[in-house]
C-alpha positions as CSV (number, residue, x, y, z in Angstrom):
1,M,0.0,0.0,0.0
2,L,1.1,3.6,-0.6
3,G,-0.3,4.6,2.8
4,A,3.4,4.2,3.8
5,L,4.4,6.1,0.6
6,S,8.1,6.5,0.6
7,L,8.8,10.1,-0.6
8,S,12.2,11.2,-1.6
9,A,13.9,14.5,-2.1
10,A,13.7,13.9,-5.8
11,D,9.9,13.8,-5.8
12,W,7.8,16.5,-7.4
13,P,4.5,16.0,-5.6
14,Q,2.6,19.1,-6.7
15,W,2.3,22.2,-9.0
16,R,5.6,24.2,-8.9
17,G,7.4,21.3,-7.2
18,P,8.5,20.4,-3.7
19,T,9.5,24.0,-2.7
20,E,6.6,25.6,-4.5
21,D,8.8,27.9,-6.7
22,G,9.2,25.9,-9.9
23,I,12.8,24.9,-8.9
24,S,13.9,21.3,-8.6
25,V,16.1,20.2,-5.7
26,E,18.2,18.2,-8.3
27,R,21.1,19.2,-10.5
28,L,21.8,18.2,-14.0
29,P,25.1,16.8,-15.2
30,A,27.7,19.3,-16.4
31,K,27.0,18.3,-20.0
32,P,23.5,16.8,-20.0
33,V,22.1,14.8,-22.9
34,F,18.3,14.3,-23.5
35,T,18.3,11.8,-26.4
36,Q,17.1,8.7,-24.5
37,T,13.3,8.4,-24.2
38,L,12.6,5.8,-21.5
39,W,8.9,5.5,-22.2
40,Q,5.9,7.3,-23.8
41,K,2.2,7.1,-23.1
42,K,-1.1,8.5,-24.5
43,V,-2.9,10.2,-21.7
44,G,-5.6,12.2,-23.6
45,T,-6.0,15.9,-24.5
46,G,-5.0,18.5,-21.9
47,F,-2.3,20.6,-20.2
48,S,-2.1,18.9,-16.8
49,S,1.6,18.6,-15.8
50,V,2.8,15.6,-13.7
51,A,3.2,15.0,-10.0
52,V,5.9,12.4,-9.1
53,A,5.9,10.7,-5.7
54,G,7.1,7.3,-4.4
55,K,8.2,6.2,-7.8
56,R,4.8,6.9,-9.3
57,V,3.8,9.5,-11.9
58,F,0.3,11.1,-11.9
59,T,-1.3,13.2,-14.6
60,M,-4.7,13.9,-16.3
61,G,-6.2,13.9,-19.7
62,H,-9.4,14.0,-21.7
63,S,-10.9,11.7,-24.3
64,S,-14.0,12.2,-26.4
65,S,-16.5,10.2,-28.3
66,K,-19.3,11.3,-30.5
67,D,-21.7,11.6,-27.6
68,N,-19.7,12.3,-24.5
69,G,-16.3,13.0,-22.9
70,T,-14.2,11.5,-20.2
71,E,-11.4,12.8,-18.0
72,T,-9.0,10.3,-16.6
73,V,-6.5,10.4,-13.8
74,W,-3.5,8.3,-14.6
75,C,-0.9,6.6,-12.4
76,F,2.3,5.1,-14.0
77,N,5.4,3.5,-12.7
78,A,8.1,6.2,-12.9
79,E,10.9,3.9,-14.0
80,T,9.1,1.7,-16.6
81,G,5.9,3.6,-17.6
82,A,3.8,0.6,-16.7
83,E,0.2,1.7,-16.0
84,L,-0.6,1.1,-12.3
85,W,-4.2,2.4,-12.4
86,Q,-6.6,4.9,-14.0
87,Y,-9.7,6.6,-12.7
88,S,-12.2,8.1,-15.2
89,Y,-15.4,10.2,-15.0
90,A,-17.7,12.0,-17.4
91,A,-16.5,15.5,-18.1
92,P,-17.0,18.1,-20.9
93,L,-13.9,19.0,-23.0
94,I,-14.3,22.9,-22.7
95,D,-12.1,23.6,-25.7
96,R,-12.9,27.3,-26.5
97,F,-10.2,28.5,-29.0
98,Y,-7.7,25.7,-28.0
99,E,-7.5,22.0,-27.5
100,G,-9.1,22.0,-24.0
101,G,-8.8,19.2,-21.5
102,P,-7.7,19.4,-17.8
103,G,-5.2,22.0,-16.9
104,A,-4.7,21.3,-13.2
105,T,-1.8,19.3,-11.9
106,P,-2.4,16.5,-9.4
107,T,-1.2,16.9,-5.8
108,V,0.1,13.9,-3.8
109,R,0.0,14.0,0.0
110,G,-0.5,11.4,2.8
111,G,-1.0,8.5,0.5
112,K,-3.7,10.3,-1.5
113,V,-3.8,12.0,-4.9
114,F,-6.0,15.1,-5.3
115,T,-7.2,16.3,-8.7
116,Y,-9.5,19.1,-10.0
117,S,-11.5,18.5,-13.1
118,K,-12.1,21.1,-15.8
119,H,-15.8,21.3,-14.8
120,G,-15.2,21.8,-11.1
121,W,-15.2,18.4,-9.4
122,L,-12.5,17.8,-6.8
123,H,-11.5,14.2,-6.4
124,C,-9.5,12.4,-3.7
125,N,-8.2,9.0,-4.7
126,D,-6.0,6.4,-2.9
127,A,-2.6,6.9,-4.5
128,A,-1.8,3.2,-4.4
129,T,-5.0,1.8,-5.9
130,G,-6.9,4.7,-7.5
131,K,-9.9,3.9,-5.4
132,L,-12.1,7.0,-4.9
133,I,-12.1,8.2,-1.3
134,W,-14.3,11.3,-1.7
135,E,-15.4,13.9,-4.3
136,R,-16.9,17.3,-4.1
137,D,-18.7,19.5,-6.6
138,L,-17.2,22.9,-6.2
139,V,-19.6,24.5,-8.7
140,A,-22.5,23.6,-6.4
141,E,-20.5,24.5,-3.3
142,A,-19.6,27.9,-4.6
143,G,-23.2,28.6,-5.9
144,L,-22.1,29.0,-9.5
145,D,-24.1,28.4,-12.6
146,G,-21.2,26.4,-14.1
147,P,-17.5,26.5,-14.7
148,P,-15.8,29.7,-16.0
149,E,-15.4,30.2,-19.7
150,W,-12.1,28.3,-19.9
151,G,-12.9,25.7,-17.3
152,F,-11.3,25.3,-13.9
153,A,-7.5,25.0,-13.8
154,C,-6.3,25.6,-10.2
155,S,-4.2,22.8,-8.8
156,P,-5.1,21.5,-5.4
157,Y,-2.8,23.2,-2.9
158,F,-1.9,22.3,0.7
159,L,-1.8,25.1,3.1
160,N,-0.5,22.6,5.7
161,D,-0.8,18.9,6.3
162,D,-4.5,19.1,7.3
163,T,-5.8,21.9,5.1
164,L,-6.4,21.7,1.4
165,L,-7.1,24.8,-0.7
166,I,-9.0,25.0,-4.0
167,E,-10.3,27.9,-6.1
168,A,-13.9,28.2,-7.3
169,G,-14.3,32.0,-7.3
170,A,-14.1,31.9,-3.6
171,T,-11.1,30.2,-2.0
172,F,-12.1,27.0,-0.1
173,A,-10.2,25.3,2.7
174,L,-11.1,21.7,3.0
175,D,-10.4,18.8,5.3
176,P,-8.2,16.5,3.0
177,A,-9.4,13.4,4.8
178,T,-13.1,14.0,4.1
179,G,-13.5,16.9,1.8
180,A,-15.5,18.8,4.4
181,V,-15.3,22.6,4.1
182,R,-13.3,24.3,6.8
183,W,-13.8,27.8,5.6
184,K,-14.9,29.7,2.5
185,G,-13.4,33.0,1.5
186,Q,-15.0,36.0,-0.1
187,R,-16.6,35.4,-3.5
188,F,-14.9,36.7,-6.6
189,T,-15.2,35.9,-10.3
190,P,-13.5,32.5,-10.9
191,A,-10.0,32.7,-12.3
192,Y,-7.6,30.0,-13.2
193,G,-4.5,30.2,-11.0
194,T,-3.3,28.3,-7.9
195,P,-2.8,30.1,-4.5
196,K,0.5,30.5,-2.7
197,A,0.9,30.6,1.1
198,F,3.4,32.8,2.8
199,E,4.3,34.3,6.1
200,T,5.4,37.8,7.0
201,D,5.6,39.6,10.3
202,G,4.3,36.5,12.0
203,R,1.1,36.4,9.9
204,K,0.2,33.4,7.9
205,L,-1.3,34.5,4.6
206,I,-2.4,33.4,1.2
207,A,-1.8,35.3,-2.1
208,V,-4.1,34.4,-5.0
209,M,-5.0,35.9,-8.4
210,K,-8.7,36.5,-8.8
211,T,-10.3,37.7,-12.0
212,E,-10.7,41.1,-10.3
213,G,-7.1,41.3,-9.2
214,L,-4.6,40.2,-6.5
215,A,-6.1,39.1,-3.2
216,V,-4.3,38.4,0.1
217,L,-6.2,36.2,2.6
218,E,-5.8,35.3,6.2
219,A,-4.7,31.6,6.2
220,A,-6.7,30.6,9.3
221,T,-10.0,32.0,8.3
222,G,-10.0,33.0,4.6
223,K,-10.8,36.6,5.5
224,T,-9.7,39.0,2.8
225,V,-6.8,41.1,4.2
226,A,-6.0,43.2,1.1
227,T,-6.9,43.4,-2.6
228,T,-5.7,45.4,-5.6
229,A,-7.4,45.7,-9.0
230,W,-5.7,43.8,-11.9
231,K,-8.0,43.1,-14.8
232,T,-6.9,41.1,-17.8
233,A,-8.4,40.9,-21.2
234,F,-10.7,37.9,-21.7
235,D,-10.6,37.3,-17.9
236,T,-7.6,34.9,-18.3
237,T,-5.8,35.4,-15.0
238,A,-4.0,32.1,-14.8
239,T,-0.8,32.4,-12.8
240,T,0.5,31.9,-9.2
241,P,1.9,34.9,-7.4
242,I,5.6,34.8,-6.7
243,I,6.5,35.7,-3.1
244,H,9.8,37.3,-2.0
245,G,9.6,38.4,1.7
246,R,6.8,41.0,1.8
247,Q,6.9,41.4,-1.9
248,I,4.4,39.8,-4.3
249,F,5.1,39.7,-8.0
250,I,2.3,39.1,-10.5
251,S,2.2,38.8,-14.2
252,T,-0.6,38.0,-16.7
253,G,-1.1,37.9,-20.5
254,Y,-2.9,39.8,-23.2
255,D,-0.6,42.9,-22.9
256,R,-1.5,43.3,-19.2
257,G,2.1,42.9,-18.0
258,C,3.6,42.5,-14.6
259,A,3.8,44.3,-11.2
260,L,5.5,44.1,-7.9
261,F,3.6,44.9,-4.7
262,E,4.7,45.1,-1.1
263,L,2.3,44.1,1.7
264,A,2.4,46.9,4.3
265,G,-0.1,46.1,7.1
266,D,-3.4,45.5,5.3
267,Q,-2.4,47.4,2.1
268,L,-0.8,46.4,-1.1
269,K,1.6,49.1,-2.2
270,K,2.8,49.1,-5.8
271,T,6.6,49.2,-6.4
272,Y,6.3,49.2,-10.2
273,E,4.2,48.1,-13.1
274,N,5.2,47.5,-16.7
275,K,4.6,45.4,-19.8
276,A,8.1,43.7,-20.1
277,L,6.8,40.3,-19.0
278,C,3.3,39.0,-19.7
279,D,3.0,35.5,-18.2
280,H,0.0,34.1,-20.1
281,M,-0.3,30.6,-18.9
282,N,3.0,29.5,-17.4
283,N,4.8,31.0,-14.4
284,S,8.2,32.6,-14.4
285,V,10.9,31.4,-12.0
286,L,12.8,33.6,-9.6
287,I,16.5,32.9,-9.2
288,D,19.0,35.2,-7.3
289,G,16.8,38.3,-7.7
290,Y,16.0,37.8,-11.4
291,L,12.8,36.5,-13.1
292,Y,12.9,34.3,-16.1
293,G,9.8,33.7,-18.1
294,F,7.8,33.8,-21.4
295,D,6.4,37.2,-22.4
296,G,3.4,35.1,-23.5
297,T,1.0,37.1,-25.7
298,A,2.2,39.5,-28.3
299,H,2.5,43.2,-27.5
300,R,3.9,46.1,-29.3
301,G,3.7,44.0,-32.5
302,R,6.1,41.3,-31.2
303,P,5.4,37.6,-30.9
304,T,6.1,35.6,-27.7
305,E,9.7,36.1,-26.4
306,F,11.7,34.7,-23.5
307,V,12.7,37.4,-21.0
308,C,15.0,38.1,-18.0
309,L,13.7,40.8,-15.6
310,E,15.2,42.2,-12.4
311,L,12.7,41.6,-9.6
312,A,13.6,44.7,-7.5
313,T,13.3,47.2,-10.3
314,G,11.3,45.6,-13.1
315,K,14.1,46.4,-15.5
316,E,14.5,44.1,-18.5
317,K,18.0,42.6,-18.7
318,W,17.6,40.7,-21.9
319,R,15.1,39.3,-24.4
320,V,15.4,36.3,-26.7
321,P,14.2,37.0,-30.2
322,P,11.5,34.8,-31.8
323,D,13.9,33.2,-34.3
324,A,15.4,31.2,-31.3
325,G,12.4,29.0,-31.8
326,L,11.1,28.9,-28.2
327,G,7.6,30.1,-29.0
328,C,5.1,30.1,-26.1
329,G,7.0,27.6,-24.0
330,S,7.4,26.8,-20.4
331,L,10.2,26.2,-17.9
332,T,11.4,25.0,-14.6
333,A,14.9,25.3,-13.0
334,T,17.4,23.2,-11.2
335,A,19.1,23.6,-7.8
336,D,22.3,25.0,-9.4
337,G,20.6,27.7,-11.4
338,T,20.1,26.0,-14.7
339,L,16.9,26.8,-16.7
340,L,15.1,23.8,-18.1
341,I,13.0,25.0,-21.0
342,L,10.4,23.1,-23.1
343,S,9.7,25.1,-26.3
344,E,6.2,25.3,-27.8
345,R,7.2,22.8,-30.5
346,G,8.7,20.3,-28.1
347,E,12.4,21.0,-27.9
348,L,13.9,20.5,-24.5
349,L,16.9,22.7,-23.7
350,T,19.0,24.2,-20.9
351,A,20.4,27.6,-20.3
352,N,22.3,29.2,-17.4
353,A,20.1,31.5,-15.3
354,T,22.1,34.7,-15.5
355,P,21.2,38.4,-16.2
356,A,24.3,38.6,-18.4
357,G,22.5,37.0,-21.4
358,F,20.7,34.0,-22.8
359,M,23.2,31.2,-23.3
360,P,21.5,27.9,-24.3
361,G,23.3,24.6,-23.7
362,A,22.0,21.1,-24.3
363,R,19.0,20.8,-26.6
364,H,17.0,18.0,-28.1
365,H,13.6,17.6,-29.7
366,V,11.5,15.3,-27.5
367,L,7.9,15.9,-28.6
368,G,5.8,17.2,-31.5
369,G,2.5,19.1,-31.4
370,R,1.8,22.0,-29.1
371,C,3.7,22.0,-25.8
372,W,2.5,24.5,-23.2
373,T,2.9,22.3,-20.2
374,V,5.7,22.7,-17.7
375,P,8.5,20.0,-17.9
376,V,9.2,18.2,-14.6
377,L,12.6,17.0,-13.4
378,S,12.5,14.1,-10.9
379,D,15.0,11.5,-10.0
380,G,17.1,12.1,-13.1
381,R,14.2,11.9,-15.4
382,I,12.3,14.6,-17.2
383,Y,8.6,14.4,-18.0
384,C,7.1,16.4,-20.9
385,R,3.7,16.4,-22.6
386,N,1.9,18.0,-25.4
387,A,-1.7,19.2,-25.9
388,R,-2.8,16.0,-27.6
389,G,-1.7,13.9,-24.7
390,D,1.7,12.4,-25.6
391,L,3.6,12.0,-22.3
392,V,7.3,11.2,-22.5
393,C,9.8,10.3,-19.9
394,V,13.3,11.4,-20.9
395,K,16.4,10.0,-19.2
396,V,19.1,12.6,-18.2
397,N,22.5,11.3,-19.3
398,Q,26.0,12.7,-19.2
399,E,27.7,13.6,-22.5
């Protein structure tokens, strides 16, 4: 049984990884090679990344027939790719202007895996067997008429071992053992990002992007502490705030740009705002005071570009031109400051995280199709997927 799930430092059990910042605790070899694909699976349409825990890989995908659609939670052996179990349920595709399918990443905790469907159902399954433990309809719980225009995409997020957070307009705190609601925050228009807990001046707080803007909540009760307006075209706020002390960095797409705020008491004071970095769907990573990310939707007549920004000032340090072929990609980073990038067309590459300039290293094409989903490094293996549901496990070797 996985009740005694043996987690390791190499695990990636949730969205943004073990330290919740998109940075792995692992390092790559000095001259990594990504040419060896260990295994490949078809998991269905979607953009759900993977969670890795106890030598098991979890993800989600959607399949359709003429009359209905199904979402599936998958569990594979991390080393061999052998299917260990799957759990499926009826669900609409919700494919407005793109492929659709689930966008939330599974979360593994305490021998259970928690997943959030596109249409608002939160599921808790036994991580060893896939047996359903409980489920909750968040659309009904929130009193909504239905899912938002693009479907729900928040990843289940643990505030602590006994409190699970999920977004459905309001932020909900649930008992992970039973799904019972502990508290419900103020109602906002549903957005698509995942919350981030933080502590400052002895206060335990939660930062979360709502459709109306950035909200800071009291962790114990869900009470709104502070808000600031931040509206995005097409209501597509889909990122997780990045926390640095009292500072909160946010970035959204459609030419909205980015901003840095400082929480002072119960007020959010703006340090700067600009359009140098528009994170459309994927988060940037913060390393040694610099942000690295995809300026995701075209502005000022330019296509998507990869950017380095100084956190403290918002000043752009460099910008990678479109002919580099990265497109609207995604990234994570390693413990020694190496960027691990998956381009929109499925090329996996590395680059040093430095404000001195973009210096790509190893690179290899590992997938075709559209790749918007974050790559995950766990136990010397890299997991990548595309929109149509090809999931590949790539072995990291030394040149």
